[in-house]
LOLO-325457 format. One record per residue (C-alpha): residue number from 1; residue in one letter; x, y, z. Coordinates in pm, 1 decimal. Each point is the difference from the previous one (the first is absolute). Example, Ala and Ser with C-alpha at 12.3 -4.5 7.8 and 13.67 -1.06 7.14 Angstrom:
// residues 2
<r 1; 'A'; <1230.0; -450.0; 780.0>>
<r 2; 'S'; <137.0; 344.0; -66.0>>
END
This chain:
// residues 271
<r 1; 'M'; <16004.5; 6584.8; 15972.2>>
<r 2; 'K'; <289.0; 204.6; 134.8>>
<r 3; 'T'; <-59.6; 205.9; 311.0>>
<r 4; 'A'; <211.0; 310.6; 57.3>>
<r 5; 'G'; <208.1; 50.9; 311.0>>
<r 6; 'P'; <173.8; -240.3; 237.0>>
<r 7; 'A'; <-186.1; -297.4; 139.9>>
<r 8; 'P'; <11.8; -61.8; 374.2>>
<r 9; 'G'; <127.3; -324.5; 143.2>>
<r 10; 'L'; <251.7; -105.7; -266.7>>
<r 11; 'F'; <261.5; -262.5; 90.6>>
<r 12; 'D'; <347.1; 26.7; -156.3>>
<r 13; 'T'; <98.6; -365.2; 17.5>>
<r 14; 'H'; <355.9; 45.8; -127.7>>
<r 15; 'A'; <233.6; 290.2; 76.8>>
<r 16; 'H'; <372.8; 39.0; 67.0>>
<r 17; 'L'; <1.1; 296.1; 237.1>>
<r 18; 'C'; <330.4; -105.7; 156.1>>
<r 19; 'D'; <164.1; 76.0; -334.1>>
<r 20; 'P'; <271.1; 270.5; 38.0>>
<r 21; 'R'; <-195.0; 228.9; -232.0>>
<r 22; 'F'; <-238.6; 55.4; 290.6>>
<r 23; 'D'; <271.2; 82.1; 252.5>>
<r 24; 'P'; <-57.7; 378.3; -19.3>>
<r 25; 'D'; <-377.3; -11.5; 60.3>>
<r 26; 'R'; <-112.9; -353.9; 86.6>>
<r 27; 'E'; <-228.6; 93.4; 288.6>>
<r 28; 'D'; <-153.3; 286.8; -195.5>>
<r 29; 'V'; <-74.3; -238.0; -288.8>>
<r 30; 'I'; <-163.0; -250.0; 233.8>>
<r 31; 'R'; <-202.1; 266.0; 178.3>>
<r 32; 'R'; <-118.4; 152.6; -328.9>>
<r 33; 'S'; <-101.7; -341.7; -129.2>>
<r 34; 'L'; <-175.2; -115.3; 315.1>>
<r 35; 'D'; <-187.9; 328.3; 27.6>>
<r 36; 'G'; <-75.6; 31.3; -371.2>>
<r 37; 'G'; <-213.0; -300.7; -86.2>>
<r 38; 'V'; <253.4; -283.7; 37.1>>
<r 39; 'P'; <-23.0; -104.2; 366.1>>
<r 40; 'F'; <152.0; -348.4; -46.7>>
<r 41; 'I'; <349.2; -89.3; -126.7>>
<r 42; 'T'; <210.4; -315.7; -20.6>>
<r 43; 'E'; <374.8; 61.8; 4.5>>
<r 44; 'I'; <197.4; -252.6; -207.5>>
<r 45; 'A'; <353.3; -104.3; 97.4>>
<r 46; 'D'; <157.2; -190.7; -289.5>>
<r 47; 'S'; <331.5; -100.5; 160.0>>
<r 48; 'P'; <98.8; -115.8; 350.5>>
<r 49; 'E'; <189.9; 323.7; 60.7>>
<r 50; 'G'; <-329.7; 187.6; -23.3>>
<r 51; 'W'; <-211.7; -225.5; 217.2>>
<r 52; 'E'; <64.6; 173.2; 330.5>>
<r 53; 'S'; <-54.4; 349.1; -144.3>>
<r 54; 'A'; <-332.8; -103.8; -152.7>>
<r 55; 'M'; <-112.8; -152.4; 326.3>>
<r 56; 'A'; <103.1; 308.7; 196.0>>
<r 57; 'L'; <-180.5; 235.6; -239.4>>
<r 58; 'S'; <-315.4; -211.3; 12.8>>
<r 59; 'R'; <21.0; -22.9; 377.9>>
<r 60; 'S'; <21.4; 377.9; 26.4>>
<r 61; 'H'; <-329.8; 26.9; -194.4>>
<r 62; 'A'; <-158.3; -314.9; 141.7>>
<r 63; 'A'; <-359.1; 114.7; -44.6>>
<r 64; 'R'; <42.3; 48.9; -374.9>>
<r 65; 'M'; <301.6; -192.6; -130.1>>
<r 66; 'R'; <120.5; -357.1; -40.5>>
<r 67; 'C'; <306.3; -142.6; -172.1>>
<r 68; 'A'; <113.2; -288.9; -218.7>>
<r 69; 'L'; <345.4; -157.9; 20.7>>
<r 70; 'G'; <148.8; -157.9; -309.5>>
<r 71; 'L'; <285.2; -77.1; -234.9>>
<r 72; 'H'; <-28.2; 170.7; -338.6>>
<r 73; 'P'; <122.8; -196.5; -303.6>>
<r 74; 'Y'; <279.2; 256.7; -24.9>>
<r 75; 'Y'; <141.9; -164.4; 313.8>>
<r 76; 'A'; <-105.7; -358.7; -68.6>>
<r 77; 'D'; <360.7; -123.5; 9.2>>
<r 78; 'R'; <-3.5; 76.5; 372.1>>
<r 79; 'W'; <-276.7; -249.8; 71.8>>
<r 80; 'D'; <78.2; -224.6; 293.1>>
<r 81; 'P'; <-240.7; -228.4; 190.1>>
<r 82; 'G'; <116.7; 180.3; 314.1>>
<r 83; 'L'; <-199.6; 302.0; -115.7>>
<r 84; 'T'; <-312.9; -194.1; 89.0>>
<r 85; 'D'; <109.9; -20.0; 363.0>>
<r 86; 'D'; <43.9; 377.9; 8.4>>
<r 87; 'L'; <-335.0; 53.4; -169.4>>
<r 88; 'R'; <-170.2; -235.1; 244.4>>
<r 89; 'E'; <119.4; 206.7; 295.3>>
<r 90; 'R'; <-86.3; 331.9; -160.3>>
<r 91; 'A'; <-342.2; -120.4; -111.0>>
<r 92; 'K'; <-99.4; -25.3; 365.3>>
<r 93; 'S'; <-14.1; 381.2; 2.5>>
<r 94; 'P'; <-346.0; 141.5; -78.3>>
<r 95; 'E'; <132.1; 247.4; -254.8>>
<r 96; 'V'; <112.4; -280.7; -236.0>>
<r 97; 'A'; <-294.3; -79.9; -226.6>>
<r 98; 'A'; <156.7; -171.2; -303.3>>
<r 99; 'I'; <312.4; -157.3; -148.4>>
<r 100; 'G'; <151.0; 173.1; -303.9>>
<r 101; 'E'; <67.8; 134.4; -226.6>>
<r 102; 'M'; <133.7; -311.0; -166.9>>
<r 103; 'G'; <-16.1; -141.9; -350.0>>
<r 104; 'L'; <165.0; 4.1; -341.4>>
<r 105; 'D'; <152.9; 281.9; -204.4>>
<r 106; 'Y'; <153.2; -88.0; -336.1>>
<r 107; 'V'; <33.9; 363.2; -106.3>>
<r 108; 'K'; <208.3; 178.4; 263.6>>
<r 109; 'S'; <130.3; -264.6; 238.7>>
<r 110; 'G'; <355.3; -118.2; -57.5>>
<r 111; 'V'; <-69.9; -328.5; 180.4>>
<r 112; 'S'; <-48.4; -310.5; -214.9>>
<r 113; 'P'; <-356.5; -127.6; -49.7>>
<r 114; 'D'; <77.1; -330.5; 172.4>>
<r 115; 'V'; <126.0; 177.0; 312.4>>
<r 116; 'Q'; <-299.4; 233.2; -4.9>>
<r 117; 'K'; <-239.4; -295.5; -21.3>>
<r 118; 'R'; <168.0; -171.0; 295.4>>
<r 119; 'A'; <-26.1; 313.4; 213.0>>
<r 120; 'F'; <-359.3; 60.6; -110.3>>
<r 121; 'L'; <-104.3; -350.5; 102.4>>
<r 122; 'G'; <180.5; 39.8; 330.7>>
<r 123; 'M'; <-185.7; 321.8; 73.5>>
<r 124; 'L'; <-332.3; -150.6; -105.5>>
<r 125; 'E'; <64.7; -285.7; 243.3>>
<r 126; 'A'; <74.6; 254.5; 273.0>>
<r 127; 'S'; <-322.9; 184.4; -76.2>>
<r 128; 'R'; <-198.6; -322.2; 22.0>>
<r 129; 'A'; <172.8; -117.2; 319.1>>
<r 130; 'L'; <-66.1; 334.0; 169.5>>
<r 131; 'G'; <-359.3; 23.1; -117.7>>
<r 132; 'L'; <61.8; 339.5; -159.2>>
<r 133; 'P'; <-86.4; 118.6; -352.6>>
<r 134; 'A'; <273.5; 24.4; -263.4>>
<r 135; 'V'; <83.4; 327.3; -176.2>>
<r 136; 'I'; <120.8; -115.2; -342.9>>
<r 137; 'H'; <211.6; 197.8; -246.9>>
<r 138; 'C'; <12.6; -101.3; -366.3>>
<r 139; 'R'; <163.8; 176.0; -292.6>>
<r 140; 'G'; <53.9; -170.7; -333.7>>
<r 141; 'A'; <-56.6; -343.9; 153.2>>
<r 142; 'Y'; <-374.1; -69.2; 6.0>>
<r 143; 'P'; <12.2; -345.9; -165.0>>
<r 144; 'D'; <253.9; -127.6; 253.3>>
<r 145; 'M'; <-167.4; 172.5; 293.1>>
<r 146; 'M'; <-347.4; -130.6; -79.7>>
<r 147; 'A'; <138.2; -352.2; -45.6>>
<r 148; 'I'; <163.0; 18.0; 344.6>>
<r 149; 'L'; <-318.5; 130.7; 161.8>>
<r 150; 'R'; <-216.7; -268.6; -163.2>>
<r 151; 'E'; <233.1; -271.2; 124.1>>
<r 152; 'F'; <49.1; 152.3; 344.6>>
<r 153; 'F'; <-368.4; 55.2; 75.3>>
<r 154; 'G'; <-118.1; -298.7; -200.3>>
<r 155; 'G'; <-363.6; -85.8; 45.3>>
<r 156; 'S'; <-24.4; 124.5; 356.9>>
<r 157; 'S'; <-256.4; 267.9; 73.8>>
<r 158; 'A'; <30.8; 326.8; 186.6>>
<r 159; 'P'; <-233.2; 290.9; 73.7>>
<r 160; 'P'; <5.9; 251.1; -289.6>>
<r 161; 'G'; <311.4; 213.5; 16.2>>
<r 162; 'R'; <129.4; -148.5; 324.0>>
<r 163; 'R'; <308.3; -154.3; -160.3>>
<r 164; 'G'; <141.9; 334.5; -99.8>>
<r 165; 'V'; <37.5; 251.0; -279.0>>
<r 166; 'L'; <169.8; 29.3; -336.2>>
<r 167; 'H'; <159.7; 336.6; 69.2>>
<r 168; 'C'; <-1.2; 253.5; -283.6>>
<r 169; 'F'; <-183.4; -243.6; -222.9>>
<r 170; 'S'; <108.9; 23.4; -364.0>>
<r 171; 'G'; <-114.0; -333.4; -142.1>>
<r 172; 'S'; <-268.1; -93.1; -250.5>>
<r 173; 'A'; <-372.0; -48.1; 50.8>>
<r 174; 'S'; <66.9; -374.1; 6.7>>
<r 175; 'D'; <260.4; 50.3; 275.3>>
<r 176; 'A'; <-249.9; 210.9; 193.3>>
<r 177; 'R'; <-269.9; -266.0; -14.4>>
<r 178; 'E'; <248.6; -269.4; 102.0>>
<r 179; 'A'; <120.9; 208.3; 293.9>>
<r 180; 'V'; <-357.8; 36.3; 121.5>>
<r 181; 'R'; <-52.9; -375.7; -31.1>>
<r 182; 'L'; <310.3; -56.6; 213.8>>
<r 183; 'G'; <-134.0; 228.3; 274.5>>
<r 184; 'L'; <217.4; 302.7; -74.8>>
<r 185; 'L'; <-81.1; 369.1; -35.6>>
<r 186; 'L'; <134.7; 242.2; -260.7>>
<r 187; 'G'; <192.6; 304.4; 123.0>>
<r 188; 'V'; <-83.2; 302.3; -217.4>>
<r 189; 'D'; <242.9; 293.4; -20.0>>
<r 190; 'G'; <64.8; 321.3; -191.0>>
<r 191; 'P'; <41.1; -170.9; -340.5>>
<r 192; 'V'; <-376.8; -58.7; -8.6>>
<r 193; 'T'; <-30.4; 376.0; -62.5>>
<r 194; 'Y'; <244.6; 7.1; -293.8>>
<r 195; 'P'; <-184.2; 65.2; -328.5>>
<r 196; 'K'; <172.4; -278.4; -195.9>>
<r 197; 'N'; <-72.0; -274.3; 256.0>>
<r 198; 'G'; <-329.7; -118.6; -141.8>>
<r 199; 'A'; <104.3; -366.1; 18.7>>
<r 200; 'L'; <71.1; 36.4; 372.0>>
<r 201; 'R'; <-342.8; 151.3; 60.0>>
<r 202; 'E'; <-159.9; -289.4; -189.1>>
<r 203; 'A'; <189.0; -249.7; 217.6>>
<r 204; 'I'; <-113.6; 171.6; 320.0>>
<r 205; 'A'; <-358.3; 1.8; -126.9>>
<r 206; 'A'; <29.3; -375.8; -56.4>>
<r 207; 'A'; <84.8; -52.8; 368.0>>
<r 208; 'G'; <-291.5; 202.1; 135.9>>
<r 209; 'L'; <-4.5; 264.1; 270.2>>
<r 210; 'D'; <-33.9; -256.4; 279.8>>
<r 211; 'H'; <350.1; -121.9; -86.5>>
<r 212; 'V'; <182.5; 333.7; -14.1>>
<r 213; 'V'; <198.3; 199.7; 255.0>>
<r 214; 'L'; <158.5; 341.7; -47.1>>
<r 215; 'E'; <366.8; 87.5; 44.8>>
<r 216; 'T'; <243.9; 275.7; -87.1>>
<r 217; 'D'; <338.5; -179.1; 17.5>>
<r 218; 'S'; <127.4; 334.9; 128.6>>
<r 219; 'P'; <240.8; 155.8; -83.8>>
<r 220; 'Y'; <-31.5; -178.6; -336.4>>
<r 221; 'L'; <-269.7; -7.7; -270.9>>
<r 222; 'P'; <-181.4; 331.8; 51.9>>
<r 223; 'P'; <-339.2; 36.7; -168.7>>
<r 224; 'Q'; <-37.1; 187.2; -326.4>>
<r 225; 'S'; <-25.5; 349.5; 151.2>>
<r 226; 'R'; <338.8; -40.3; 172.1>>
<r 227; 'R'; <200.1; -197.6; -254.9>>
<r 228; 'G'; <370.8; 44.6; 64.0>>
<r 229; 'Q'; <-49.4; 115.8; 360.3>>
<r 230; 'R'; <29.0; -172.6; 335.9>>
<r 231; 'N'; <-311.8; -197.4; 79.9>>
<r 232; 'D'; <-159.8; -13.2; 345.8>>
<r 233; 'P'; <-320.1; -143.2; 154.8>>
<r 234; 'S'; <-187.4; 330.8; -22.4>>
<r 235; 'L'; <-26.4; -61.4; -377.3>>
<r 236; 'L'; <-199.4; -321.5; 44.3>>
<r 237; 'P'; <-334.3; 174.7; -72.4>>
<r 238; 'E'; <111.6; 50.3; -361.5>>
<r 239; 'I'; <57.6; -375.2; -30.1>>
<r 240; 'A'; <-340.8; -62.7; 156.4>>
<r 241; 'R'; <-159.3; 222.6; -262.5>>
<r 242; 'G'; <173.8; -201.1; -272.9>>
<r 243; 'V'; <-144.5; -320.8; 145.4>>
<r 244; 'A'; <-342.9; 162.1; 29.8>>
<r 245; 'D'; <10.4; 75.5; -372.5>>
<r 246; 'I'; <73.9; -366.3; -78.9>>
<r 247; 'F'; <-305.1; -120.9; 189.1>>
<r 248; 'N'; <-224.3; 299.0; -70.3>>
<r 249; 'A'; <-26.0; 34.5; 377.0>>
<r 250; 'D'; <-10.9; 278.8; 253.0>>
<r 251; 'V'; <338.3; 74.7; 160.0>>
<r 252; 'A'; <-151.8; -41.9; 345.6>>
<r 253; 'E'; <-109.8; -351.7; -97.4>>
<r 254; 'V'; <351.1; -79.6; -125.4>>
<r 255; 'A'; <142.2; 129.5; 327.7>>
<r 256; 'R'; <-237.2; -208.4; 208.6>>
<r 257; 'R'; <44.3; -324.4; -189.1>>
<r 258; 'T'; <375.8; 14.2; -56.6>>
<r 259; 'T'; <58.2; 90.0; 365.5>>
<r 260; 'E'; <-218.4; -291.7; 106.9>>
<r 261; 'N'; <201.8; -225.0; -232.7>>
<r 262; 'A'; <326.0; 121.3; 155.9>>
<r 263; 'K'; <-115.8; -45.6; 358.6>>
<r 264; 'R'; <-126.2; -348.1; -79.6>>
<r 265; 'M'; <327.8; -93.9; -167.6>>
<r 266; 'Y'; <205.9; 117.9; 297.1>>
<r 267; 'G'; <-243.7; -140.5; 252.1>>
<r 268; 'I'; <-4.9; 328.3; 190.5>>
<r 269; 'N'; <-270.0; 232.5; 125.3>>
<r 270; 'L'; <133.5; 352.6; -26.9>>
<r 271; 'A'; <-269.3; 246.9; 98.2>>
END
């Protein structure tokens, strides 16, 4: 049952606020989001050039923000084992809560699949070595990605969701159930609100609310009411309402449970 109005305590687990599109009003966007029902944000840096900026932004909002440092499949040809040494040093900082985004993209990346797979495995190894969850990107590559994750995690167990998140999940119900079995969460974004995405909503329902986190992927993927516009974390309540409809739940319940899922995944205790 959908509840009107924003829900307090939402956690945007995936945003790109260091993107140049936020240069004119970045602090205003953050302030509006933090004060408007989205008090927790994870900033995602998807290339080494962005790592320091993401850390600095998170540090400047230390009570409410964390960051993830990764290598997007767009840049997979730049993978080098030396990146792990840099990540290891940076991961000592309290603002670094995850490794990613990383993964496979057979739709927009110009890097060959074999090179992407090598970089993905390298970043997964870094995530495991550092004891931090992985933020995983996948577009047009679910069969290969799920095969890699099954082999990488094997039969070992992990607390639910602690291994990481399939960011902007767009797989099938079968993929969703397999991700849950492997100890991963599903990241749910604006597309869950798009009228023609019934199959996506069915897949998210198959995972269950205890295995879902919310994200905007700002400035990308705005929810239905803002299609074609710049996205930002203040729009997360619309995504929460879309998830509430899937589970016939109250928005406040979705806020509570998805925020708990996010905090557990990151191993942090934001107030």
